[in-house]
N, C-alpha and C positions, 0 to 999 in steps of 0.2 A: 808395320805397314798394314794398311787396311786391306782386307780381302777383296773389297769391291774395286779398289784401284788396281789390285793385282789382276782381277778378272777383266777389267777394262783394258789394261795394257796388254794382256795376253791376247785379247781379241783384235787389237789394232796393230800389233807388231807384224810387219810383212815378212815374207820368206826371202831373206837376203843374207849375205855373208858378212858385210861390214856395216858399221854404224859410227856416227859421230855422237859423242856425249858432250853437251855444253852446259856450263853453269854448275852451281852446287845445289845439292839437295840434302835433306836430312838423312841421317844414317839408315833409317828404316827404309826410305825410298831407294837409296843407293843399293842396299842389300837386295831388295826386291827386283830392281832393274838388273843387277848382276845375275841373279838367279834366273830370271826370264830370258836374258840374252844367252846365258850358258845353255839353257834348255833348248833354245832354238839354234844353237851353234853359231851365234852372231858374234863377231869380233868387234869390240867397242874400243874407241880411242879418242883422244882429244884432237881437234883439228889444228893444223898449223897455219901460219900466215898464208902459205901458198897452197893450201889444201884444195884438192879437186872435189867437185860435187859428188855427193854420195847418195845412195838410195834410201838411207834412213838417217835422220837427224833427231836426236832426243834432247829436249831441254825441259824435262818434266819438273825440275825445280824452279823454273821461271827464268827470266832474263834480267831481273833487277840487279843482282850482284854482278853478273857478266857485263852489263852496261856500265856499272860503276867502275869495275876494274879496267875496262877499255876506254873510259872517259867518253861514253856515248849516251845519247838519250835512249829511252826504251825503243822508240820507233826506229832509230838508226841501228840499234842492236838487232832488232827484228829483221830489218832489211839485209843485214850482213848474214844472219843465220839462214834466211830464206835463200840467199845466194849459194849456200852449201848443199841445197837439195837439188838433185838432178831431175830432169823432166820425168814425170811419172813416179817420183819418189814420195816419201812420207816424212812429215814433220810432226813430232809430238811435243806440244808446248804447254807447260803449266803456267797458271797465273793465280796469284792469291787474290781473293775477293775482298771488297770493302763494302760489305752490306750493312747499312744502318738498320734495316728491318731485322736481319738476323741478330744483330747486337741487342736490339730492343726485346727480341723474343728470348734469347738465350743468356743475356747479360754477360756474354763473353766478348770483349772488345777485339776488333780487328786492327791490324797494323795500318797506320795511315800511309797513303801513297803520296810521295813528294814529287815525282816526275810527272809533269802535266801531260806527257805523251803516252803515259801508261793507260791502257784500256781499263775501264771500270765496269764493263758489262759484257755479256756474251756478244751482243751486236757490235760493240766497239772492237772487241777482239777479232771478230771475223772480218770487219772492215780493215783493221790494221794488217792482217795477213793478206787480204786482197790487194791493199796498197803495195805490199812488199812483193807482189807477183804470184801469190799462191791462191789457187782456185780450189773449189770443191772441199771447203773446210767444214767439218762438223765440230761444234763446240759442245762438250759434255759439262754439265753443271754439277758441282759437288755441294752436298748439303750435310751439315753437321760439322764435326771436327775436320778441318781441311786435311790433316795428316791421316785421319782415319774416318772418312765420310761414311755415313750410314745409308746414303741414297745418292745415286748418280743418274742424272737425267739429261737427255739431249735438249738443246734449246727449243727445237720444234715441239717436242713432247711436253716441255714445261709450258709453252705458250698455249697448247691445246688443252692442258689439264684444267679441270673444273672442280669445284668443291665436292668431296666425296668420291672422286675417282681414284683408281689405283695409284697413279703418280702423286696426287695430292696427299693420299694416305701415307705413302712412303716418305715423302718430304716431311710431313708432320711428325711421324715417328722418329725421323732422324734428328729434327730440331729439338723435340722433347727429350731425346736421349742425351743431348749436349747442353741442356739447360743448367745454368749454375746460379744458385741463390735465387733471390727475389727478382722477378722479371717485370718489365714495364708494360708488356703486352701479353695477353693470353694467346698461347700458340695457335689454338684452333681458330679463334676469331681473326687474328692477323692474317693467317694463311688463307682462310676462306675469302676474306676481302681481296687479297692479292689474286687468288685463283679466279674469282668472279670476273675480273677484267683481263685475264690472261697474262698476269704479271708475276707468276710464281718465280720467275728467274731473279727477281729483286732480292730474294731471300738466300741466294746462293752464296756460299762462303769461299768458293774457289772454282776454277775452270781448268779443263784440259781440252785444248784444241788439237784436232787431228786433221792435218791437211793431206789428202791423198788416201783417206781411209775413214772408217767409222766403226763404232761399236754398236751395241744394242741400244734401243731407246731408253731402257730403264734397267738399273742394277739396284737391288735392295737385299736386305737380309731376311731370311726366312728360317726359323728354328736355329738361329745363330750361324747359318751358312749363307754364303753369297748365292744369289740366283739372278736371273735376268728375265726381262719381259719385252716383247716386241709388238708394236701395234700393227694390225693387218692393214691391207690397202684401203679397206672401207672405213677404218677408224672405229669400227663397232666392236672389235674384240681385241683382247690382249692375249698373245700367245706366250705361254710359259713353257719351260722344259717338260713339265709333267701334266699340264692341263691348259685349257683355254677358258678365259674369263670374258664375259660380256663387258663392254665399256660402259657399265651402268654406274649411277651414283650410289653411294653407300646408303644403308638404311638410316643412319644418323642424319645424313644430308637431306634425305627425303622427309624425315620427321621435322627438321628445322624449316624446310620449305613450306610444309603444311602449317606450321605455327606462324610463320611470317605472313602467309596469306589468310590466316585465321580459318583454315579448312579443318575444323575439328573432326568432321566426319571422316576425312581421309586419315587424319592422325589416329583416330580410334580404330579404323580398319587395319592400318599397318601395325598398330600395337597388338591387336588381336592375333595377327599372323605371326608376329614375333613370339608371342607367348606359345602359340601352337608349335612353332618350330623348336623352341627351347625344350619343350616337354617331349618331343618325339625324335629329335635328332640324336643319334647314338654318340656323336662326338661331344655333345653338350653335357652328357651325363658325367664326364670325367674332368670337367673344368672347375677351376677355383675362382675364376672371374670371367666376366663377359663384357665386351665393348661393342656397342652398336655400330661403330665405324668399321668393324671387321666383318659386318654382314652386308649382303647386297640383296636387292629385290629384283629378280629377273622375271619380269612378266607375271608377277604375283607369287613367284616361288622364292622363298627365302633361302639363301645359301651363304657360304663362307667366301669372303675375299681372301683372307689370310687363314690358312688351316690352323686350327687351335692346337695348343700344346697341352697335353694332359697335366693335371696338377697332382701333387702328392695327396692333398686333401680336397676331395670334390664337394661341391655345394649342391644342394637340392635345386630343382628347377625354379621354385619360387625365390630362393635366395639368390640365384644367378640373375633372375629378372630384376630383383631389387638392387643388386650390385650394378647392373647395366643402367637402370633408370637413375640411380644416384650419380653415376658418372656422367650420364647425359645431362642431368640438372647442372652439375658443376661446370660443364663445358658450354653451357648456353651463353655465358658471358653477357655481352650487351643485349642479347635477345631476351634475357630474363625479364626485362621490363616491358617486353612487347608481346607477352603471351596473351591469348584470348581468354584469360581467367582474371578474376579480381586481383588488383595489385597487392592487396594485403594478404593474399593466400600464401601461407608459408611453404617452405620447401617440403616439409614432411607431408602436408596435405596434398601437394601436387604429386609427389611420388606415389602416395597411396592411391590417388586417382588414376595414375598411369598403370599402376599394378592391377587395379580393377579392370582397366581396359584390356590388359594382356591376360586376363583370366587367372591372376595369381592371388594367393592369400595375402591380404593386407598386413597381417601380423608378421609376415616374413620380411617386412621392410627392415633393412639394416640401419642401425643408427648412423646418422650423418657424422662425418669427422668434426672435431671441435672447431676447426677453422671455418667450416661451412656454417656453424651456428652463428659465428660472428658476422659472416657475410650476410646471412639471412637477416640478422638484426639490423645491419647497415642498410640492406635493401628495404626493409620495412620502414626504417627511419626516412630513407630517401622517398619512399612511396608516400608517407605521411606528409613530407614537405611538398611533394608534387601536388597532392590533394589539397593541401592548404593554399598553395599558390594558385591552383585552379579555382578554388573557392573565392580567393581574393579577386581573381580575374572576373569571375562570374558576378561578384558584387559590384565591381567597377562597371561592368557592362550593363548591369541592371540600373545603376545610378545614371549612366549616360542615357539609357533607354527612357528612364523616368523623366529626365530633363528634356529629352526630345519630345516625349509625349505631352509634357506640360506646355512646351512651346507650340506644339501642334494644336493643343486644345485652345490656346489663346488665339491662334490664327483661325481656327474653325469658328470660334465665337465671333470674331470680327466679320468673317464671311457670312455667318448665320444672321447677324444683325443687318448686314447690307442686303442679303437676300430677302429678309422680312420687310425691310423698308421698300425695296423695289416691288415686292408683291403687293404691299398695301397701296403703293402709288398706282400700280396696274389696276387693282380692283377699283380704286377711286375713279380712275380714268374711264373704266368700263361703265361704272354707275353713272358718271356724268354724261357719257355718250348716250346711254339708254334714256336718261331723263331728257336730254336735248331732243332725241328722236321723238319721244312722246309729246313734248311741248310743240315741236314743229308740226306733227300730224294734227294736233288739236287746233293749232293756229290756222292750218290750211282748211280745216272743216268749218271754221267760223265765218260769219257773214261779213265781218270787217275785211277779211282776207279776200273774199270773193269780190266785194265792192272795190277794193284797191286794185284787184286784177283787172276789173272792167275799166276803171279809170285809166289804168296803164295802157290798155288797148286803144281807148279813145284818144289818148294823148300821143299815140304812135301809129300814124296811118298805115305804114307798111306792115306792122304787126297785125293791125286790124284786118287788112286785106288778106293777109296770110291765113288768119284764123277763119274768116268768113269763107275763103276759098276752100279750106280743108273741110268745113262743114258742108258746103254745097257738093263737093266731090263725094263725100260720104253719102249724102242723100241720093245723088244720081246713081251710085253703085247699088243702093238698096232697091231703087225703082227698077233697075235693070234685072236684078235677081228675081224680082216679083213677076216679070213677064214670062 
């Protein structure tokens, strides 16, 4: 039986004398339940057909087999079991998960669910218990081996967890510990994507619902022993039995965020502080390996999220940093192709660059595992393919641009010809106008024009009278001005 489940059950068992135990569980779970019930002095028995409601009902092994034996659907079995809980009582109900994401990460298949009324998520399980008449239900999510989970997290804590926080780290460690063989998804990448959208619960491999009680927000293993953590009211701290942690993202998560946003200066600053911490922290001097996801940056101060375990053979500070950077490189996953460095930069050069940023000796870089060499070659081949594809795309765009420019040139030539024609026509019209004005002025100055003008006046009496009148009027005005 997993110690984490033991810790959870010990926290949620109420102080009562009697309990109903329903359904079948594996031998390990039965032994643990028997031990805990004896420890509390609780008498457990199977309910009969006319059983009275009880203060504690335990169906930790689930209701699937019970529903099958009683020829009921899962929801009908849930309603019957809920009817055995007296007002103010407690129901502890287990449910096996059917997580596709967990299967892709761990390569461990989960048993398919054939009953359509069986819940498949924490939300559906809570809704099913509410439909059965039970309120105030807390659903605890199990991660890792359902029979021996390595992390237990409440639904609310899983929804609030973000990449690099304590719950996300505990879940990642749990799933990495249960990985079997070649996986289809890299654990860190898959969980980061799930945590970014508050969907860490989709990786749960099992559930324990507690109606009428609740355990701590988080149970995880520390130095091989179970421990718990509780989020404070502000959500800014995690309270552990021996210390208080700020709800900050891990150093690894902050480094990834700096890479995604191409903030090389922030990455360099954080790498420098990591190097200074490793060289000065007393606990680091006794380590044989270092993982950046186990470190946090609390207001510029590097510290431990998970206290380190001393190793039999300790590494130097430079070797520890090299080990940490190699692990960081291998965990980049899909982000490896999004780094703000040239794509053809190989892993060794990148790690050496990061070692320089953290103030370490480049010669301390540990050789990458053989598998990483293959991955590096594959990434380089993919990078060359992408460069070739981009070159082809650029050539195609240049060809289209040249075609467009040629078409534009022909259009401009047509417009230029039309503009020149219009300009020549305008200039010719202006020249004709000037010539006509000169000829008209010369004609009016000639004797023939004056003679024709006089003949016109004589042939038109009214015009003659008007002209003579104007001249007389002008003469009178001159005489008046002379007086």
